[in-house]
C-alpha positions in Angstrom: 363.5 97.0 189.2 361.7 97.4 192.5 358.1 96.3 192.9 357.1 99.9 193.6 358.5 100.9 190.2 357.1 97.9 188.6 353.7 98.7 190.0 353.9 102.3 189.0 355.1 101.5 185.6 352.6 98.6 185.1 349.7 100.7 186.6 350.5 103.7 184.4 350.9 101.5 181.4 347.6 99.7 182.0 345.9 102.9 182.8 347.1 104.6 179.7 346.2 101.6 177.5 342.6 101.3 178.8 341.9 105.0 178.8 343.2 105.3 175.3 341.1 102.3 174.2 338.0 103.8 175.8 338.6 107.3 174.3 339.4 105.8 170.9 336.4 103.6 171.0 334.1 106.4 172.0 335.5 108.8 169.5 335.1 106.3 166.8 331.5 105.7 167.9 330.9 109.4 168.2 332.3 110.2 164.8 330.4 107.3 163.2 327.2 108.2 164.9 327.6 111.9 164.1 328.2 111.1 160.5 325.1 108.9 160.4 323.0 111.6 162.0 324.3 114.1 159.5 323.5 111.7 156.7 320.0 111.0 158.1 319.4 114.7 158.4 320.5 115.2 154.8 318.2 112.4 153.5 315.3 113.4 155.7 315.6 117.1 154.5 315.9 116.0 150.9 312.9 113.6 151.1 310.8 116.2 152.9 311.6 119.1 150.6 311.2 117.0 147.4 307.8 115.9 148.6 306.7 119.4 149.5 307.7 121.0 146.2 306.3 118.3 143.9 302.9 119.9 143.5 304.2 123.6 143.3 306.7 122.5 140.6 303.9 120.8 138.6 301.7 123.9 138.7 304.5 126.4 138.4 303.9 127.9 141.8 307.2 129.8 142.2 306.0 131.7 145.3 305.4 128.4 147.2 308.8 127.2 146.0 310.4 130.4 147.3 308.7 129.9 150.7 309.8 126.3 150.9 313.5 127.2 150.1 313.4 130.1 152.6 312.0 127.9 155.3 314.5 125.1 154.7 317.4 127.6 154.5 316.6 128.6 158.1 317.0 125.1 159.4 320.0 124.2 161.5 323.1 123.3 159.5 321.4 124.1 156.1 323.0 127.2 154.6 321.7 127.1 151.0 318.8 125.5 149.2 318.2 125.5 145.4 315.5 124.0 143.2 316.1 123.2 139.5 313.7 122.1 136.8 314.5 119.1 134.5 316.5 121.3 132.2 318.8 122.5 135.0 317.2 125.9 135.2 317.2 127.5 138.6 313.6 127.9 139.9 314.2 129.0 143.4 317.2 129.5 145.8 317.7 130.7 149.3 320.7 131.2 151.6 321.2 131.5 155.4 322.9 134.9 155.3 323.7 134.6 159.0 326.0 131.7 158.5 329.6 132.6 158.2 330.3 129.5 156.1 328.6 131.3 153.2 331.6 133.6 152.7 333.1 132.8 149.4 330.5 130.2 148.5 329.8 129.7 144.9 326.5 129.6 143.1 324.6 126.3 143.2 325.6 125.2 139.7 329.3 126.3 139.9 332.0 123.7 140.2 333.0 123.9 143.8 335.3 122.2 146.3 332.2 121.0 148.3 332.0 117.3 149.1 329.2 115.8 146.8 327.2 113.5 149.1 325.3 110.5 147.8 323.2 108.0 149.7 325.3 105.3 151.3 328.6 107.2 151.0 330.5 107.9 154.2 331.1 111.6 154.9 334.8 112.4 155.4 335.7 113.6 158.9 337.1 117.0 158.0 334.6 117.9 155.3 333.1 121.2 156.4 330.7 121.9 153.5 328.6 119.1 152.0 326.7 119.6 148.8 323.8 117.3 148.0 321.8 117.0 144.7 318.6 115.0 144.8 316.1 114.3 142.0 312.4 115.2 142.4 310.4 112.4 141.0 306.7 111.5 140.6 305.8 107.9 139.5 309.4 107.2 138.6 309.4 110.3 136.3 312.0 113.0 137.3 310.6 116.5 137.1 313.6 118.4 138.6 316.1 118.4 141.4 316.8 120.0 144.8 320.2 120.9 145.9 321.3 121.5 149.5 324.5 123.0 151.0 325.0 121.7 154.5 327.3 123.3 157.1 329.3 120.5 158.7 331.9 122.8 160.3 330.3 123.0 163.7 330.2 119.2 164.0 333.8 118.9 162.7 335.0 121.5 165.3 333.1 119.8 168.1 334.6 116.5 167.2 338.1 118.0 167.0 337.6 119.7 170.4 336.2 116.5 171.9 339.1 114.5 170.6 341.7 117.0 171.8 340.0 117.1 175.3 339.9 113.3 175.5 343.6 112.9 174.6 344.4 115.8 177.0 342.6 114.0 179.7 344.5 110.8 179.0 347.9 112.6 179.3 346.8 114.4 182.5 345.5 111.1 184.0 348.8 109.4 183.3 350.7 112.3 185.0 348.4 112.2 188.0 348.6 108.4 188.1 352.4 108.6 188.5 352.0 110.9 191.5 349.2 109.0 193.3 349.8 105.5 192.1 350.8 104.2 195.5 348.2 105.9 197.7 345.4 105.8 195.2 346.3 102.6 193.4 343.5 100.5 194.8 340.8 103.0 194.1 342.0 103.8 190.6 342.4 100.2 189.8 338.8 99.5 190.8 337.6 102.5 188.9 339.5 101.4 185.8 337.9 97.9 186.0 334.5 99.6 186.1 335.3 101.8 183.1 336.5 98.7 181.2 333.2 97.0 182.0 331.3 100.1 180.7 333.4 100.1 177.5 332.5 96.4 177.0 328.8 97.4 177.4 329.2 100.0 174.7 331.0 97.5 172.5 328.0 95.2 172.8 325.7 98.0 172.0 324.1 98.0 175.4 322.5 101.3 176.6 324.1 101.2 180.1 324.9 104.6 181.8 328.0 104.9 183.9 327.2 104.4 187.6 327.0 107.6 189.6 329.6 106.5 192.1 332.2 106.5 189.2 331.1 109.9 187.9 331.0 111.6 191.3 334.2 113.1 192.3 336.7 115.7 191.1 339.4 113.5 189.7 340.3 112.9 186.1 338.7 109.4 185.9 335.4 110.9 187.1 335.7 113.6 184.4 336.5 111.1 181.7 333.5 109.0 182.8 331.2 112.0 182.8 332.5 113.0 179.3 331.8 109.5 178.0 328.3 109.6 179.6 327.6 113.0 178.1 328.7 111.9 174.7 326.4 108.9 174.9 323.5 111.1 176.0 324.1 113.5 173.1 324.0 110.7 170.6 320.7 109.5 172.1 319.3 113.0 172.0 320.3 113.5 168.3 318.9 110.2 167.4 315.6 110.9 169.1 315.4 114.3 167.4 315.7 112.7 164.0 313.0 110.2 164.9 310.7 113.0 166.0 311.3 114.9 162.8 310.5 111.8 160.7 307.3 111.2 162.7 306.2 114.8 162.2 306.7 114.5 158.5 304.6 111.3 158.4 301.9 112.9 160.4 301.8 115.9 158.1 301.4 113.6 155.1 298.6 111.7 156.9 296.9 115.0 157.7 297.0 116.1 154.1 295.3 112.9 153.0 292.6 113.2 155.7 292.0 116.8 154.8 291.5 116.0 151.1 289.2 113.2 151.9 287.2 115.2 154.5 286.8 118.3 152.3 285.9 116.3 149.2 283.1 114.6 151.1 281.9 117.8 152.6 281.7 119.5 149.2 279.8 116.6 147.6 276.7 117.0 149.8 275.8 120.6 148.8 276.8 119.9 145.2 274.3 117.0 145.0 271.7 119.3 146.4 272.5 122.0 143.8 272.3 119.4 141.0 269.0 118.0 142.3 267.3 121.4 142.7 268.6 122.6 139.3 267.1 119.6 137.7 263.8 120.2 139.5 263.8 123.8 138.3 264.4 122.7 134.7 261.0 120.8 134.9 259.1 124.0 135.6 257.9 126.4 132.9 260.7 128.9 132.6 261.6 131.6 130.2 264.3 130.8 127.7 267.0 132.9 129.5 266.0 131.3 132.8 266.3 127.8 131.3 269.7 128.7 130.1 270.8 129.9 133.5 269.5 126.7 135.2 271.3 124.6 132.6 274.5 126.5 133.3 274.1 125.9 137.0 273.5 122.2 136.5 276.5 121.8 134.2 278.8 123.7 136.5 277.7 121.7 139.5 278.2 118.4 137.6 281.6 119.5 136.5 282.6 120.4 140.1 281.3 117.0 141.3 283.4 115.2 138.6 286.5 117.1 139.8 285.8 116.2 143.4 285.3 112.5 142.5 288.7 112.6 140.6 290.4 114.1 143.7 288.8 111.4 145.9 290.0 108.7 143.5 293.5 110.2 143.5 293.6 110.4 147.3 292.5 106.7 147.5 295.2 105.7 145.1 297.9 107.7 147.0 296.9 106.1 150.3 296.5 102.6 148.8 292.8 102.3 149.7 291.6 101.2 146.3 289.8 97.8 146.5 289.0 95.7 143.5 285.9 93.7 142.9 287.0 91.0 140.4 284.2 89.3 138.7 283.1 87.9 135.3 281.6 90.5 133.0 280.2 90.7 129.5 282.4 92.8 127.2 279.6 93.8 124.8 277.4 95.1 127.6 280.3 97.0 129.1 281.2 98.7 125.9 277.5 99.6 125.2 277.4 101.3 128.6 280.5 103.2 127.9 279.1 104.5 124.6 275.8 105.4 126.2 277.7 107.6 128.8 279.8 109.3 126.2 277.0 109.8 123.6 275.6 113.1 124.9 279.1 114.7 125.0 279.9 113.5 121.5 276.5 114.8 120.2 277.3 118.3 121.3 280.4 118.4 119.2 278.9 116.4 116.3 281.5 113.7 116.9 281.0 110.3 115.2 281.3 107.4 117.5 282.6 104.2 115.9 283.0 100.6 117.3 285.2 97.9 115.8 285.2 94.5 117.5 287.5 91.8 116.1 287.0 89.1 118.8 284.6 86.5 119.9 285.8 86.8 123.5 282.7 88.0 125.4 283.5 87.2 129.0 286.5 88.4 131.0 287.5 88.6 134.6 288.2 92.1 136.0 286.7 94.9 138.1 283.7 96.1 136.1 283.5 99.6 137.7 287.2 100.4 137.4 287.6 99.1 133.8 284.5 101.1 132.8 285.9 104.2 134.5 289.1 103.8 132.6 287.5 103.4 129.2 285.0 106.3 129.8 287.9 108.6 130.8 289.8 107.8 127.6 286.6 108.2 125.5 285.8 111.5 127.2 289.3 112.9 126.6 289.1 111.8 122.9 285.8 113.7 122.5 286.9 116.8 124.5 290.2 117.3 122.8 288.8 116.4 119.3 287.8 118.7 116.5 284.2 119.4 115.7 282.6 116.8 113.3 285.5 114.5 114.0 285.4 110.8 115.1 286.2 108.6 118.0 286.7 104.9 117.6 286.7 102.1 120.2 288.3 98.9 118.9 288.5 95.6 120.7 290.4 92.5 119.9 292.3 89.6 121.6 295.8 88.2 121.4 296.4 84.9 123.2 295.1 85.5 126.8 295.0 89.3 126.5 292.1 91.5 125.5 293.1 94.8 123.9 291.0 98.0 123.9 292.0 100.8 121.6 290.6 104.4 121.8 291.4 106.3 118.6 290.5 109.8 117.5 291.2 112.0 114.5 291.8 115.1 116.7 294.8 117.4 117.1 297.1 114.8 118.6 299.7 115.3 121.3 303.0 117.1 120.9 306.0 114.7 121.0 307.6 116.6 123.9 304.5 116.4 126.0 304.0 112.6 125.4 306.5 111.6 128.0 304.5 113.6 130.6 301.1 112.0 129.6 300.5 110.0 132.8 301.9 112.6 135.3 299.3 113.8 137.8 298.1 117.5 137.5 299.9 117.8 134.2 297.5 119.1 131.5 300.2 119.2 128.8 299.9 122.9 128.2 296.0 123.0 128.2 295.8 124.9 131.5 294.8 128.2 129.8 292.5 126.6 127.2 288.7 126.4 127.2 288.6 122.7 128.1 288.1 122.1 131.8 289.9 119.4 133.8 292.3 118.6 136.6 295.0 116.8 134.8 294.8 113.6 137.0 292.4 111.6 134.8 295.1 109.7 132.9 297.2 109.2 136.0 294.2 107.6 137.7 293.4 105.5 134.7 297.0 104.2 134.5 297.0 103.3 138.2 293.7 101.5 138.0 294.7 99.6 134.9 297.9 98.5 136.5 296.0 97.5 139.7 293.9 95.2 137.5 297.2 93.6 136.2 296.9 95.4 132.9 299.0 98.1 131.1 298.2 101.3 129.2 300.3 102.9 126.5 300.0 105.7 123.9 300.5 105.7 120.1 300.1 108.3 117.5 297.2 107.7 115.2 298.0 108.1 111.5 297.6 110.5 109.7 296.6 112.6 112.8 295.1 112.1 116.2 295.9 109.9 119.2 295.5 106.2 120.2 295.4 104.9 123.8 295.7 101.2 124.2 294.7 99.2 127.3 295.8 95.6 127.5 294.0 93.4 130.1 294.3 89.8 131.0 291.2 87.8 130.1 291.5 85.9 133.4 292.9 87.6 136.5 296.0 86.0 138.3 295.1 84.1 141.5 296.9 86.6 143.7 294.7 89.4 142.4 291.4 87.6 143.1 
């Protein structure tokens, strides 16, 4: 075989091999990156929506749920959003009616041919519709689920077209190479070496653009280089878009925390003034009806201040800003202070307060303010949800290196179905429409504070009726908590 034929054959063979390698490598990276971007979009959308709908689901705000699903259904590549409660009942659903992929789509709970995506699972290349079900949880307790239907057809079509174009360019380049191998051999060989070098950069993960002198021109190699450069730019753009979306979600969450903190502080100042002036008015000589009005003003202001303080505590806990002041404290003194605080409330309902101490342990190490807050909250609930002329008992005993506080009452008790939701924030266990005021975050705050002090809290039914909350605390705090 002549050298010319050998050169043409060898050149075309080498050209074909390297172009195919580059195309295959880039297509593999493009598919892999695209699948990762789709998976990241799915996870980000699920996390964001589940965070948004937690509070509306807890309070039964269906209008807000509908707004959330409508907004998410309008997002790119999302064609259907559904929200279900823990029993699988549909609470809200929205579709992107402008998306042609909805034709023939089944309802969210029907068995469908959609690919069921789970975290960490690779999305098949030709999967056009991806269905995702994601639990909505608060403090490890699942309260429902959110279901998305993602349209992956556009990406699949783009990948197919890109693959077809790339292989078409390979064939065309080979045909052109046969015709111009002799006259253009040198230039093409040099260009191929540069493309090989660029492919090696990509293989090493280096973000190195193709030099302009390779892209410039009207030949096939320049087109291939431009296509590779464009694909790399598109991957970078999509990655940056996802990063931006994540940062926006984080800023929105931070803004929520700052708003709660700021508004709570702004409301405390006028409320303290209302409380102070109402107490001053009560010292004056007033008519009976005027005294009653002043007393109602004072009670309402104090109640609002308590609610705001609870919200502030909840916001601190959510943002991880709760600081503990661990010190030695006298148990008897602490319990006397708790009884003194709860005595006026118990007196109004003619509730008998009992105390049973079966321990000689008088000194423990913990945060005095937070333990007192936890016990007073349990005692307050025991009185508020008790029956008139009932009783509330605070028992204290020790087991090994643990001190145990029990708050018992002979009230109406807690329904078995509601017991598993006891420590969920903003869950008043069906008492929302009752006459007893509250926010439903007291027990959630108490549980978090007790756990921060290395203790634990649990609930037991009190025989023959009533409730029993048990707090177990270490007598001495671990070194890493001091």
